[in-house]
N, C-alpha and C positions, 0 to 999 in steps of 0.2 A: 115704769117705762117698759115697753115691749120691744124686743129685738128679734128679727128674723135673719138668720145667718145661712147663706146659701153656699154651696160648694159643688164641684164636679164638672164645671164647664171646661171648654178647651177646644183644641183643633183636632178634627178627625176626618179621615178619608170617607168618601161616599161608600155606603154599605156598612160603615162601622157603627159602633155603639158607644154610648155615654150614659152615666147614671148621675142624675142631679139629686142633691139632698138639701133640705131646708129645715132648720131647727128653730123653734120659737122658744123664747125665754123671757123672763120678767113677770111683771104683774099682769096676768092675763086671765080672763074668765075661761071656763072650759071651751075648747075650740069646737066649732060645729063643722064648717066646711073648710077644707084645705085644697089649694089648687095651684096650677102653673099657668102663666100667661107668657106670651112672647111678643117681641116687637122687632121687626126687621127694619133696616134703613128705609126711610121714606114711607113707611106704612104705619097704620094704627096698631095699637096693642090689641092682641087677640087672645081669646081663651084657647088653651091647649087641652087641659084636663082638670077635672075636679073630683074630689072624693068626700063623701059624707063621713060623719063620725062612725056610722055603722058599716062603712066599707063599701058603699055603693059608688062605682066610678061612672064618670061621664067624659066622653072624648069628642073633640072636634073631628069631623069626618076625615080630614087629611092625615090624621095620625092613627086612626083606628087600625088595629092589627100590628102596629109597629111600636107604639109606646104603651107602657104600663105604669099607672099611678098606684102608689100604695102608701100606707101611713102606719106610724107607731104611736098610738094614743098615749101610752105611758110616758113617752119622751117628747111629745108634741113635735114629731118630725114627719115630714112628707118626702116621698121619693118619686122620681120620674125616671124609669128605665126607658131609654130611647135606643131602638134597634133599627137597622136598615135606614140609617140616616142618609138624606140627600141634600144637595145644596139649597133647596127651598126651605130646609129646616134651619138655616143660618139665621140667628137672631139673638137678641138679649132675652134671656129667660128670667121671669120674675115669679117669685113665690108669693102667694096671697093666702091669708087665713081670715076667717070670720068667726068671731066668738059667739056665744049664745045670746049676747045682747045685740048682735048684728053689727058690731064694730069691726072694721076690717083693717088689716095691716099688710104692708108690702115689704118684700125684701129689697136689697140694693141692686139685684140683677147680676146674672152671670152670663158671660158671652159663650155662645156655642157657634163654632164655625165649621162648616162641612165643605172641604175643598181638597182636591188632589194636588 
C-alpha cells in the first residue's frame, strides 16, 4: 500500500510564502514524475508543477517565477516553495506521483488560503 503524506499548508497574507512537502511511502516502484495540482472552490483541478526524476521542472504559466518545485529522490519527497502568494492561489493542493509503471497516486490534499 502506498501513502502520500502532505504538509505545509495554511493561511498566509498576500505576498507571503509557504512550503509544501509530500512524502511517499509503502510498496511503490521507483517514482518517475512527481507533481502538485490544485483545486479552488467551484473549479476543476489543475496542474501547478511537475518534476521528473532527473530534476526537470515544468510549471503552469500563472506560477512561473513565483513557485519552485524540487524533489529528494532518496526519500521519495517532493516540495513546492510558493512565494509572492496572491488570493488567486487559494486552493486545496494535491501531491501526485507516477511510478515507472505509470501507476499514479494522490495525496489527501492540503489547504492553502491567501487572505489579509
